[in-house]
N, CA, C and O atoms as a GROMACS GRO file, in nm:
protein
  440
    1GLU      N    1   0.084  -0.118   0.000
    1GLU     CA    2   0.000   0.000   0.000
    1GLU      C    3   0.089   0.124   0.000
    1GLU      O    4   0.184   0.134   0.077
    2PHE      N    5   0.056   0.217  -0.087
    2PHE     CA    6   0.135   0.339  -0.102
    2PHE      C    7   0.094   0.442   0.001
    2PHE      O    8  -0.024   0.474   0.016
    3GLN      N    9   0.194   0.495   0.074
    3GLN     CA   10   0.170   0.603   0.169
    3GLN      C   11   0.269   0.715   0.139
    3GLN      O   12   0.389   0.702   0.166
    4PRO      N   13   0.220   0.825   0.083
    4PRO     CA   14   0.312   0.934   0.050
    4PRO      C   15   0.364   1.001   0.177
    4PRO      O   16   0.297   1.004   0.280
    5SER      N   17   0.484   1.054   0.168
    5SER     CA   18   0.542   1.121   0.284
    5SER      C   19   0.476   1.257   0.301
    5SER      O   20   0.432   1.320   0.204
    6VAL      N   21   0.470   1.301   0.424
    6VAL     CA   22   0.406   1.428   0.456
    6VAL      C   23   0.486   1.544   0.398
    6VAL      O   24   0.428   1.642   0.352
    7GLN      N   25   0.617   1.533   0.400
    7GLN     CA   26   0.701   1.641   0.347
    7GLN      C   27   0.679   1.661   0.198
    7GLN      O   28   0.676   1.775   0.150
    8TYR      N   29   0.663   1.552   0.124
    8TYR     CA   30   0.637   1.563  -0.019
    8TYR      C   31   0.503   1.631  -0.044
    8TYR      O   32   0.493   1.718  -0.130
    9LEU      N   33   0.401   1.592   0.030
    9LEU     CA   34   0.269   1.652   0.013
    9LEU      C   35   0.271   1.801   0.049
    9LEU      O   36   0.210   1.882  -0.020
   10GLN      N   37   0.342   1.836   0.155
   10GLN     CA   38   0.349   1.977   0.193
   10GLN      C   39   0.421   2.058   0.086
   10GLN      O   40   0.383   2.172   0.059
   11LEU      N   41   0.524   2.002   0.027
   11LEU     CA   42   0.595   2.072  -0.079
   11LEU      C   43   0.505   2.093  -0.201
   11LEU      O   44   0.500   2.202  -0.257
   12MET      N   45   0.436   1.989  -0.242
   12MET     CA   46   0.351   1.999  -0.359
   12MET      C   47   0.234   2.094  -0.335
   12MET      O   48   0.197   2.170  -0.424
   13ILE      N   49   0.177   2.090  -0.217
   13ILE     CA   50   0.064   2.178  -0.188
   13ILE      C   51   0.108   2.323  -0.179
   13ILE      O   52   0.035   2.412  -0.220
   14SER      N   53   0.227   2.347  -0.128
   14SER     CA   54   0.275   2.485  -0.123
   14SER      C   55   0.300   2.540  -0.263
   14SER      O   56   0.283   2.660  -0.286
   15ILE      N   57   0.340   2.455  -0.357
   15ILE     CA   58   0.355   2.499  -0.496
   15ILE      C   59   0.219   2.534  -0.554
   15ILE      O   60   0.206   2.633  -0.626
   16TYR      N   61   0.116   2.455  -0.524
   16TYR     CA   62  -0.018   2.485  -0.574
   16TYR      C   63  -0.076   2.610  -0.509
   16TYR      O   64  -0.157   2.680  -0.570
   17MET      N   65  -0.035   2.640  -0.386
   17MET     CA   66  -0.081   2.763  -0.321
   17MET      C   67  -0.029   2.884  -0.396
   17MET      O   68  -0.102   2.982  -0.413
   18VAL      N   69   0.094   2.879  -0.442
   18VAL     CA   70   0.151   2.989  -0.520
   18VAL      C   71   0.083   2.997  -0.656
   18VAL      O   72   0.058   3.106  -0.707
   19MET      N   73   0.054   2.882  -0.715
   19MET     CA   74  -0.010   2.880  -0.846
   19MET      C   75  -0.154   2.931  -0.842
   19MET      O   76  -0.210   2.961  -0.948
   20ALA      N   77  -0.213   2.941  -0.725
   20ALA     CA   78  -0.349   2.992  -0.715
   20ALA      C   79  -0.357   3.138  -0.758
   20ALA      O   80  -0.464   3.185  -0.798
   21PHE      N   81  -0.246   3.210  -0.751
   21PHE     CA   82  -0.244   3.350  -0.788
   21PHE      C   83  -0.202   3.374  -0.933
   21PHE      O   84  -0.213   3.487  -0.981
   22SER      N   85  -0.155   3.273  -1.002
   22SER     CA   86  -0.104   3.293  -1.138
   22SER      C   87  -0.212   3.333  -1.239
   22SER      O   88  -0.179   3.408  -1.331
   23PRO      N   89  -0.337   3.289  -1.230
   23PRO     CA   90  -0.436   3.339  -1.327
   23PRO      C   91  -0.461   3.490  -1.316
   23PRO      O   92  -0.505   3.552  -1.412
   24LEU      N   93  -0.432   3.549  -1.200
   24LEU     CA   94  -0.452   3.693  -1.186
   24LEU      C   95  -0.363   3.771  -1.282
   24LEU      O   96  -0.404   3.874  -1.336
   25VAL      N   97  -0.242   3.722  -1.304
   25VAL     CA   98  -0.151   3.790  -1.397
   25VAL      C   99  -0.212   3.790  -1.536
   25VAL      O  100  -0.214   3.894  -1.603
   26ASN      N  101  -0.261   3.676  -1.580
   26ASN     CA  102  -0.319   3.666  -1.713
   26ASN      C  103  -0.441   3.756  -1.726
   26ASN      O  104  -0.450   3.833  -1.822
   27PHE      N  105  -0.534   3.749  -1.632
   27PHE     CA  106  -0.657   3.828  -1.640
   27PHE      C  107  -0.628   3.977  -1.639
   27PHE      O  108  -0.686   4.053  -1.717
   28LEU      N  109  -0.539   4.020  -1.552
   28LEU     CA  110  -0.510   4.163  -1.540
   28LEU      C  111  -0.441   4.216  -1.665
   28LEU      O  112  -0.478   4.321  -1.715
   29VAL      N  113  -0.342   4.144  -1.715
   29VAL     CA  114  -0.271   4.191  -1.834
   29VAL      C  115  -0.364   4.193  -1.954
   29VAL      O  116  -0.362   4.288  -2.033
   30VAL      N  117  -0.447   4.090  -1.970
   30VAL     CA  118  -0.540   4.086  -2.083
   30VAL      C  119  -0.640   4.201  -2.074
   30VAL      O  120  -0.669   4.266  -2.174
   31ASN      N  121  -0.693   4.228  -1.955
   31ASN     CA  122  -0.789   4.337  -1.940
   31ASN      C  123  -0.725   4.473  -1.966
   31ASN      O  124  -0.786   4.559  -2.029
   32LEU      N  125  -0.604   4.493  -1.918
   32LEU     CA  126  -0.536   4.620  -1.942
   32LEU      C  127  -0.503   4.641  -2.089
   32LEU      O  128  -0.518   4.751  -2.142
   33VAL      N  129  -0.457   4.536  -2.156
   33VAL     CA  130  -0.423   4.547  -2.298
   33VAL      C  131  -0.550   4.568  -2.381
   33VAL      O  132  -0.549   4.646  -2.476
   34THR      N  133  -0.657   4.499  -2.346
   34THR     CA  134  -0.784   4.518  -2.417
   34THR      C  135  -0.834   4.660  -2.402
   34THR      O  136  -0.882   4.721  -2.499
   35GLU      N  137  -0.822   4.714  -2.282
   35GLU     CA  138  -0.864   4.852  -2.260
   35GLU      C  139  -0.779   4.950  -2.340
   35GLU      O  140  -0.829   5.051  -2.388
   36LYS      N  141  -0.652   4.919  -2.353
   36LYS     CA  142  -0.564   5.006  -2.430
   36LYS      C  143  -0.592   4.992  -2.580
   36LYS      O  144  -0.589   5.092  -2.653
   37GLU      N  145  -0.620   4.871  -2.627
   37GLU     CA  146  -0.649   4.850  -2.769
   37GLU      C  147  -0.776   4.922  -2.811
   37GLU      O  148  -0.783   4.976  -2.921
   38LYS      N  149  -0.876   4.921  -2.725
   38LYS     CA  150  -1.003   4.988  -2.756
   38LYS      C  151  -0.998   5.138  -2.731
   38LYS      O  152  -1.097   5.208  -2.751
   39LYS      N  153  -0.882   5.187  -2.687
   39LYS     CA  154  -0.856   5.328  -2.660
   39LYS      C  155  -0.951   5.386  -2.553
   39LYS      O  156  -0.984   5.505  -2.556
   40ILE      N  157  -0.992   5.302  -2.461
   40ILE     CA  158  -1.076   5.347  -2.350
   40ILE      C  159  -0.995   5.435  -2.256
   40ILE      O  160  -1.045   5.535  -2.205
   41LYS      N  161  -0.870   5.398  -2.234
   41LYS     CA  162  -0.784   5.476  -2.144
   41LYS      C  163  -0.761   5.617  -2.198
   41LYS      O  164  -0.764   5.714  -2.122
   42ILE      N  165  -0.740   5.628  -2.327
   42ILE     CA  166  -0.718   5.760  -2.386
   42ILE      C  167  -0.844   5.845  -2.373
   42ILE      O  168  -0.836   5.964  -2.344
   43GLY      N  169  -0.960   5.784  -2.394
   43GLY     CA  170  -1.087   5.857  -2.378
   43GLY      C  171  -1.107   5.905  -2.235
   43GLY      O  172  -1.153   6.017  -2.214
   44MET      N  173  -1.073   5.822  -2.139
   44MET     CA  174  -1.087   5.864  -1.999
   44MET      C  175  -0.987   5.973  -1.964
   44MET      O  176  -1.018   6.062  -1.885
   45LYS      N  177  -0.865   5.966  -2.021
   45LYS     CA  178  -0.768   6.072  -1.995
   45LYS      C  179  -0.813   6.204  -2.055
   45LYS      O  180  -0.788   6.310  -1.998
   46MET      N  181  -0.881   6.200  -2.170
   46MET     CA  182  -0.933   6.323  -2.230
   46MET      C  183  -1.044   6.383  -2.144
   46MET      O  184  -1.066   6.504  -2.145
   47MET      N  185  -1.114   6.298  -2.070
   47MET     CA  186  -1.219   6.348  -1.980
   47MET      C  187  -1.165   6.391  -1.845
   47MET      O  188  -1.242   6.436  -1.760
   48GLY      N  189  -1.034   6.377  -1.823
   48GLY     CA  190  -0.974   6.429  -1.701
   48GLY      C  191  -0.926   6.326  -1.601
   48GLY      O  192  -0.892   6.362  -1.488
   49LEU      N  193  -0.923   6.200  -1.639
   49LEU     CA  194  -0.876   6.097  -1.546
   49LEU      C  195  -0.724   6.104  -1.533
   49LEU      O  196  -0.653   6.109  -1.633
   50SER      N  197  -0.677   6.105  -1.411
   50SER     CA  198  -0.533   6.106  -1.391
   50SER      C  199  -0.478   5.962  -1.396
   50SER      O  200  -0.550   5.865  -1.376
   51ASP      N  201  -0.348   5.954  -1.424
   51ASP     CA  202  -0.285   5.822  -1.430
   51ASP      C  203  -0.292   5.750  -1.297
   51ASP      O  204  -0.314   5.629  -1.292
   52GLY      N  205  -0.274   5.824  -1.188
   52GLY     CA  206  -0.279   5.763  -1.055
   52GLY      C  207  -0.414   5.700  -1.025
   52GLY      O  208  -0.422   5.591  -0.970
   53ALA      N  209  -0.522   5.769  -1.062
   53ALA     CA  210  -0.656   5.715  -1.039
   53ALA      C  211  -0.682   5.593  -1.126
   53ALA      O  212  -0.749   5.500  -1.083
   54PHE      N  213  -0.629   5.594  -1.247
   54PHE     CA  214  -0.646   5.479  -1.337
   54PHE      C  215  -0.581   5.354  -1.278
   54PHE      O  216  -0.644   5.249  -1.268
   55TRP      N  217  -0.453   5.366  -1.239
   55TRP     CA  218  -0.381   5.251  -1.187
   55TRP      C  219  -0.434   5.209  -1.051
   55TRP      O  220  -0.436   5.090  -1.019
   56LEU      N  221  -0.477   5.306  -0.970
   56LEU     CA  222  -0.532   5.273  -0.839
   56LEU      C  223  -0.664   5.196  -0.852
   56LEU      O  224  -0.691   5.107  -0.773
   57SER      N  225  -0.744   5.230  -0.951
   57SER     CA  226  -0.870   5.158  -0.970
   57SER      C  227  -0.846   5.011  -1.006
   57SER      O  228  -0.913   4.922  -0.954
   58TRP      N  229  -0.750   4.988  -1.094
   58TRP     CA  230  -0.716   4.850  -1.128
   58TRP      C  231  -0.656   4.776  -1.009
   58TRP      O  232  -0.685   4.659  -0.986
   59PHE      N  233  -0.571   4.846  -0.933
   59PHE     CA  234  -0.508   4.782  -0.818
   59PHE      C  235  -0.613   4.744  -0.713
   59PHE      O  236  -0.608   4.633  -0.659
   60ILE      N  237  -0.706   4.832  -0.684
   60ILE     CA  238  -0.810   4.803  -0.583
   60ILE      C  239  -0.898   4.688  -0.630
   60ILE      O  240  -0.934   4.601  -0.551
   61THR      N  241  -0.934   4.689  -0.759
   61THR     CA  242  -1.018   4.581  -0.811
   61THR      C  243  -0.953   4.445  -0.792
   61THR      O  244  -1.016   4.352  -0.742
   62TYR      N  245  -0.828   4.435  -0.829
   62TYR     CA  246  -0.760   4.306  -0.817
   62TYR      C  247  -0.711   4.278  -0.676
   62TYR      O  248  -0.687   4.162  -0.641
   63ALA      N  249  -0.696   4.380  -0.593
   63ALA     CA  250  -0.662   4.358  -0.453
   63ALA      C  251  -0.777   4.291  -0.379
   63ALA      O  252  -0.754   4.209  -0.290
   64VAL      N  253  -0.900   4.325  -0.415
   64VAL     CA  254  -1.016   4.260  -0.354
   64VAL      C  255  -1.019   4.112  -0.392
   64VAL      O  256  -1.044   4.025  -0.308
   65ILE      N  257  -0.994   4.083  -0.520
   65ILE     CA  258  -0.991   3.943  -0.566
   65ILE      C  259  -0.877   3.868  -0.499
   65ILE      O  260  -0.894   3.753  -0.458
   66THR      N  261  -0.762   3.932  -0.487
   66THR     CA  262  -0.646   3.870  -0.423
   66THR      C  263  -0.672   3.844  -0.276
   66THR      O  264  -0.633   3.740  -0.223
   67THR      N  265  -0.739   3.936  -0.208
   67THR     CA  266  -0.771   3.917  -0.066
   67THR      C  267  -0.863   3.798  -0.048
   67THR      O  268  -0.843   3.717   0.043
   68ALA      N  269  -0.964   3.785  -0.133
   68ALA     CA  270  -1.056   3.671  -0.123
   68ALA      C  271  -0.981   3.540  -0.149
   68ALA      O  272  -1.003   3.441  -0.078
   69THR      N  273  -0.895   3.539  -0.249
   69THR     CA  274  -0.817   3.419  -0.278
   69THR      C  275  -0.723   3.385  -0.163
   69THR      O  276  -0.709   3.268  -0.127
   70ALA      N  277  -0.660   3.487  -0.105
   70ALA     CA  278  -0.568   3.465   0.007
   70ALA      C  279  -0.642   3.410   0.129
   70ALA      O  280  -0.588   3.325   0.200
   71ILE      N  281  -0.762   3.457   0.154
   71ILE     CA  282  -0.840   3.407   0.268
   71ILE      C  283  -0.871   3.259   0.248
   71ILE      O  284  -0.853   3.179   0.340
   72VAL      N  285  -0.918   3.223   0.129
   72VAL     CA  286  -0.955   3.082   0.104
   72VAL      C  287  -0.833   2.991   0.113
   72VAL      O  288  -0.838   2.887   0.178
   73VAL      N  289  -0.724   3.031   0.049
   73VAL     CA  290  -0.604   2.948   0.050
   73VAL      C  291  -0.545   2.941   0.192
   73VAL      O  292  -0.497   2.836   0.233
   74ALA      N  293  -0.548   3.051   0.265
   74ALA     CA  294  -0.496   3.051   0.402
   74ALA      C  295  -0.581   2.965   0.494
   74ALA      O  296  -0.527   2.895   0.580
   75LEU      N  297  -0.712   2.968   0.477
   75LEU     CA  298  -0.798   2.881   0.558
   75LEU      C  299  -0.769   2.734   0.533
   75LEU      O  300  -0.757   2.654   0.626
   76ILE      N  301  -0.756   2.700   0.406
   76ILE     CA  302  -0.728   2.560   0.373
   76ILE      C  303  -0.591   2.519   0.424
   76ILE      O  304  -0.575   2.412   0.483
   77SER      N  305  -0.492   2.605   0.402
   77SER     CA  306  -0.356   2.565   0.438
   77SER      C  307  -0.332   2.569   0.588
   77SER      O  308  -0.264   2.481   0.641
   78ALA      N  309  -0.385   2.668   0.658
   78ALA     CA  310  -0.354   2.682   0.800
   78ALA      C  311  -0.426   2.578   0.886
   78ALA      O  312  -0.374   2.537   0.989
   79PHE      N  313  -0.543   2.536   0.844
   79PHE     CA  314  -0.618   2.444   0.929
   79PHE      C  315  -0.618   2.300   0.880
   79PHE      O  316  -0.641   2.208   0.960
   80VAL      N  317  -0.593   2.278   0.752
   80VAL     CA  318  -0.597   2.142   0.699
   80VAL      C  319  -0.457   2.090   0.669
   80VAL      O  320  -0.421   1.980   0.711
   81ILE      N  321  -0.379   2.168   0.597
   81ILE     CA  322  -0.251   2.119   0.548
   81ILE      C  323  -0.140   2.138   0.650
   81ILE      O  324  -0.064   2.046   0.679
   82PHE      N  325  -0.131   2.260   0.705
   82PHE     CA  326  -0.029   2.292   0.804
   82PHE      C  327  -0.098   2.328   0.936
   82PHE      O  328  -0.111   2.446   0.968
   83PRO      N  329  -0.143   2.230   1.013
   83PRO     CA  330  -0.225   2.259   1.132
   83PRO      C  331  -0.150   2.331   1.244
   83PRO      O  332  -0.213   2.390   1.332
   84HIS      N  333  -0.018   2.328   1.243
   84HIS     CA  334   0.058   2.393   1.351
   84HIS      C  335   0.103   2.534   1.313
   84HIS      O  336   0.180   2.596   1.386
   85SER      N  337   0.055   2.584   1.202
   85SER     CA  338   0.093   2.718   1.159
   85SER      C  339  -0.013   2.819   1.202
   85SER      O  340  -0.128   2.784   1.228
   86ASN      N  341   0.029   2.944   1.209
   86ASN     CA  342  -0.060   3.052   1.249
   86ASN      C  343  -0.135   3.104   1.127
   86ASN      O  344  -0.074   3.134   1.024
   87PHE      N  345  -0.268   3.114   1.137
   87PHE     CA  346  -0.350   3.157   1.024
   87PHE      C  347  -0.314   3.299   0.980
   87PHE      O  348  -0.306   3.326   0.860
   88VAL      N  349  -0.291   3.389   1.074
   88VAL     CA  350  -0.264   3.529   1.042
   88VAL      C  351  -0.134   3.542   0.963
   88VAL      O  352  -0.126   3.620   0.868
   89ILE      N  353  -0.034   3.467   1.001
   89ILE     CA  354   0.095   3.473   0.931
   89ILE      C  355   0.081   3.416   0.790
   89ILE      O  356   0.134   3.474   0.695
   90VAL      N  357   0.012   3.305   0.777
   90VAL     CA  358  -0.008   3.246   0.644
   90VAL      C  359  -0.089   3.341   0.556
   90VAL      O  360  -0.056   3.360   0.439
   91PHE      N  361  -0.194   3.400   0.611
   91PHE     CA  362  -0.276   3.494   0.535
   91PHE      C  363  -0.195   3.617   0.493
   91PHE      O  364  -0.203   3.660   0.378
   92ALA      N  365  -0.117   3.673   0.586
   92ALA     CA  366  -0.036   3.792   0.554
   92ALA      C  367   0.066   3.760   0.445
   92ALA      O  368   0.088   3.842   0.355
   93MET      N  369   0.127   3.643   0.452
   93MET     CA  370   0.225   3.605   0.351
   93MET      C  371   0.158   3.591   0.214
   93MET      O  372   0.211   3.640   0.114
   94LEU      N  373   0.044   3.525   0.210
   94LEU     CA  374  -0.026   3.508   0.082
   94LEU      C  375  -0.079   3.639   0.027
   94LEU      O  376  -0.077   3.661  -0.094
   95LEU      N  377  -0.126   3.727   0.115
   95LEU     CA  378  -0.178   3.856   0.070
   95LEU      C  379  -0.065   3.941   0.012
   95LEU      O  380  -0.081   4.003  -0.092
   96MET      N  381   0.049   3.944   0.081
   96MET     CA  382   0.162   4.022   0.028
   96MET      C  383   0.211   3.965  -0.105
   96MET      O  384   0.249   4.040  -0.195
   97TYR      N  385   0.212   3.833  -0.117
   97TYR     CA  386   0.251   3.772  -0.243
   97TYR      C  387   0.152   3.810  -0.354
   97TYR      O  388   0.192   3.843  -0.465
   98GLY      N  389   0.023   3.805  -0.322
   98GLY     CA  390  -0.078   3.842  -0.422
   98GLY      C  391  -0.068   3.986  -0.465
   98GLY      O  392  -0.084   4.016  -0.583
   99LEU      N  393  -0.041   4.076  -0.372
   99LEU     CA  394  -0.025   4.217  -0.408
   99LEU      C  395   0.101   4.240  -0.491
   99LEU      O  396   0.102   4.326  -0.579
  100SER      N  397   0.204   4.164  -0.464
  100SER     CA  398   0.324   4.176  -0.547
  100SER      C  399   0.300   4.121  -0.687
  100SER      O  400   0.360   4.169  -0.784
  101VAL      N  401   0.214   4.021  -0.700
  101VAL     CA  402   0.178   3.969  -0.832
  101VAL      C  403   0.103   4.076  -0.912
  101VAL      O  404   0.123   4.088  -1.033
  102ILE      N  405   0.018   4.153  -0.846
  102ILE     CA  406  -0.052   4.262  -0.914
  102ILE      C  407   0.048   4.366  -0.964
  102ILE      O  408   0.039   4.412  -1.078
  103SER      N  409   0.142   4.403  -0.878
  103SER     CA  410   0.243   4.501  -0.919
  103SER      C  411   0.328   4.447  -1.036
  103SER      O  412   0.363   4.521  -1.128
  104PHE      N  413   0.359   4.320  -1.031
  104PHE     CA  414   0.433   4.257  -1.142
  104PHE      C  415   0.352   4.262  -1.270
  104PHE      O  416   0.408   4.283  -1.378
  105SER      N  417   0.222   4.243  -1.261
  105SER     CA  418   0.137   4.249  -1.380
  105SER      C  419   0.136   4.389  -1.439
  105SER      O  420   0.131   4.405  -1.561
  106PHE      N  421   0.140   4.491  -1.355
  106PHE     CA  422   0.146   4.627  -1.406
  106PHE      C  423   0.275   4.651  -1.485
  106PHE      O  424   0.274   4.724  -1.584
  107ILE      N  425   0.383   4.591  -1.442
  107ILE     CA  426   0.509   4.607  -1.513
  107ILE      C  427   0.503   4.540  -1.651
  107ILE      O  428   0.566   4.587  -1.745
  108LEU      N  429   0.428   4.431  -1.662
  108LEU     CA  430   0.420   4.357  -1.788
  108LEU      C  431   0.335   4.427  -1.893
  108LEU      O  432   0.348   4.396  -2.012
  109THR      N  433   0.250   4.520  -1.855
  109THR     CA  434   0.163   4.585  -1.952
  109THR      C  435   0.239   4.694  -2.027
  109THR      O  436   0.326   4.761  -1.970
  110PRO      N  437   0.207   4.711  -2.154
  110PRO     CA  438   0.277   4.813  -2.233
  110PRO      C  439   0.231   4.953  -2.201
  110PRO      O  440   0.281   5.050  -2.259
   0.00000   0.00000   0.00000
């Protein structure tokens, strides 16, 4: 009977925890490029939108999605996978990683 080691499972699950945030990069970059192709950003700038407000709106939108994802992944990991870990620390780590993924996506957009 096959019994996988706990260390192997923890390693694999931690990789999947990081991969939970990877679709955000794709969605954010595609949405930003689509908005630029349709010249929506230029139209909003002509109406008086500042660059800071534009980028802040996208950041807040995806920060809410990232926070929800971080809560779900932290709940699963802190109580099921890593029962001796602190939920707040796991959540803070995942949230900071998710916010850095958003910033990385901004760098990838033209």
